[in-house]
C-alpha positions as CSV (number, residue, x, y, z in Angstrom):
1,M,-0.2,0.0,0.0
2,V,2.8,2.5,0.8
3,T,4.3,1.7,-2.7
4,R,1.0,2.6,-4.3
5,V,0.9,5.8,-2.4
6,A,4.3,6.9,-3.2
7,V,3.8,6.3,-6.9
8,A,0.5,8.1,-6.8
9,A,2.1,11.0,-4.9
10,A,5.0,11.1,-7.5
11,V,2.6,11.3,-10.2
12,V,0.7,14.1,-8.8
13,A,3.8,16.0,-8.0
14,T,5.2,15.6,-11.4
15,G,2.1,16.7,-13.0
16,L,1.4,13.5,-15.1
17,A,-2.1,12.4,-15.7
18,V,-2.7,8.6,-15.5
19,A,-6.0,7.4,-17.1
20,P,-7.2,3.8,-17.4
21,S,-7.3,2.5,-21.0
22,P,-8.7,-0.3,-23.0
23,A,-5.0,-1.2,-23.8
24,S,-4.4,-2.1,-20.2
25,A,-7.1,-4.8,-20.1
26,A,-6.3,-8.7,-20.8
27,G,-4.7,-9.8,-23.9
28,G,-2.9,-7.7,-26.8
29,G,-0.6,-4.8,-25.8
30,C,1.2,-2.0,-27.5
31,S,3.9,-1.4,-30.0
32,T,6.1,1.5,-30.6
33,Y,7.1,2.7,-34.0
34,V,9.4,5.8,-34.5
35,R,9.9,7.2,-38.0
36,N,10.2,10.6,-39.4
37,G,10.0,12.5,-36.2
38,W,6.7,10.5,-35.2
39,N,6.5,8.1,-32.5
40,I,3.4,6.3,-32.1
41,G,2.1,3.4,-29.9
42,V,-0.2,1.1,-31.7
43,C,-2.3,-1.0,-29.1
44,S,-5.0,-3.6,-28.7
45,S,-6.4,-5.4,-26.0
46,D,-9.7,-7.4,-24.9
47,N,-11.8,-8.4,-22.1
48,G,-12.9,-11.8,-23.6
49,A,-16.2,-10.4,-24.9
50,T,-14.9,-7.2,-26.7
51,V,-11.7,-6.3,-28.4
52,F,-10.3,-2.6,-28.3
53,G,-7.9,-0.9,-30.5
54,D,-6.2,2.7,-29.8
55,V,-3.3,4.8,-30.8
56,Y,-1.0,7.0,-28.7
57,V,1.0,9.8,-30.4
58,N,3.8,10.3,-28.2
59,A,5.8,12.8,-30.4
60,R,4.9,14.6,-33.8
61,G,7.1,15.0,-36.6
62,S,6.1,17.6,-39.5
63,L,2.4,18.2,-39.9
64,G,2.5,19.5,-43.3
65,S,-0.4,21.1,-44.9
66,S,-2.6,18.0,-44.4
67,C,-2.4,15.4,-41.8
68,Y,-4.5,12.6,-40.5
69,I,-4.0,9.3,-38.5
70,Y,-6.1,6.1,-39.6
71,F,-6.4,3.1,-37.6
72,S,-8.4,0.1,-37.8
73,L,-9.2,-2.9,-35.8
74,N,-8.6,-6.1,-37.8
75,K,-9.7,-9.7,-37.4
76,D,-6.9,-11.9,-39.1
77,S,-8.7,-15.2,-39.5
78,L,-12.2,-16.7,-39.8
79,G,-13.7,-13.8,-41.7
80,G,-11.0,-11.2,-41.6
81,G,-11.0,-7.8,-42.5
82,D,-11.7,-4.4,-40.6
83,V,-14.1,-4.7,-37.8
84,A,-13.9,-1.1,-36.9
85,K,-12.1,1.8,-38.1
86,R,-11.6,5.6,-37.4
87,Q,-9.7,8.7,-38.9
88,D,-8.5,11.4,-36.6
89,G,-6.5,14.6,-36.7
90,C,-2.7,14.6,-35.9
91,Y,-3.0,15.8,-32.3
92,S,-0.7,14.3,-29.6
93,G,-2.0,11.8,-26.9
94,R,-4.4,9.1,-27.0
95,H,-6.7,8.4,-30.1
96,G,-9.5,5.7,-29.5
97,A,-10.9,3.5,-28.7
98,I,-12.4,1.8,-31.3
99,S,-14.1,-1.7,-30.3
100,A,-16.0,-4.7,-31.8
101,P,-17.5,-7.8,-30.3
102,M,-14.9,-10.6,-30.0
103,S,-15.4,-14.0,-31.5
104,K,-13.1,-16.7,-32.2
105,G,-10.1,-15.4,-34.0
106,T,-7.0,-13.0,-34.0
107,Y,-7.4,-9.3,-33.6
108,Y,-4.8,-6.7,-34.1
109,T,-4.8,-2.9,-34.8
110,Y,-3.3,-1.2,-37.8
111,A,-2.3,2.5,-37.7
112,V,-0.6,4.9,-40.4
113,V,0.1,8.6,-39.9
114,V,-0.4,10.2,-43.6
115,V,1.0,13.7,-44.2
116,D,0.4,15.3,-47.4
117,G,-0.5,12.1,-48.8
118,Y,2.6,10.2,-47.8
119,N,2.7,7.6,-45.1
120,V,5.1,8.8,-42.7
121,N,4.7,6.3,-39.9
122,Y,2.7,3.1,-39.4
123,G,2.6,-0.1,-37.3
124,F,0.7,-3.0,-36.0
125,S,-0.3,-3.9,-32.4
126,P,0.4,-7.2,-30.7
127,N,-2.5,-9.7,-31.2
128,S,-5.6,-10.3,-29.1
129,T,-6.6,-13.9,-29.7
130,K,-9.8,-15.8,-28.6
């Protein structure tokens, strides 16, 4: 208990915000990709009934004159394809979550950062499998 209180006090003292995320549920996880000045975390998670996908923009490169982030939650087997998708502006922080009912199969999140029509960073999350 003392450790938790000390960690919470340290977080408050540094001004960091800690919020629960679907990425912290059972299954999945996050992978980090650093390219062209962009640092993104691409995440998936599940609770056994629902699968979630979200993206974290940890650092931004050039925004150009046009910038967006596209991400999709994909089912890799037994039907395949996008089960949820979203397009966002290029703001820093958390994007998401998208979600879908989870049936038997393997799920992952795919994300791409597009600046002036060019894919400047992209990546895949670890799998969530049922």
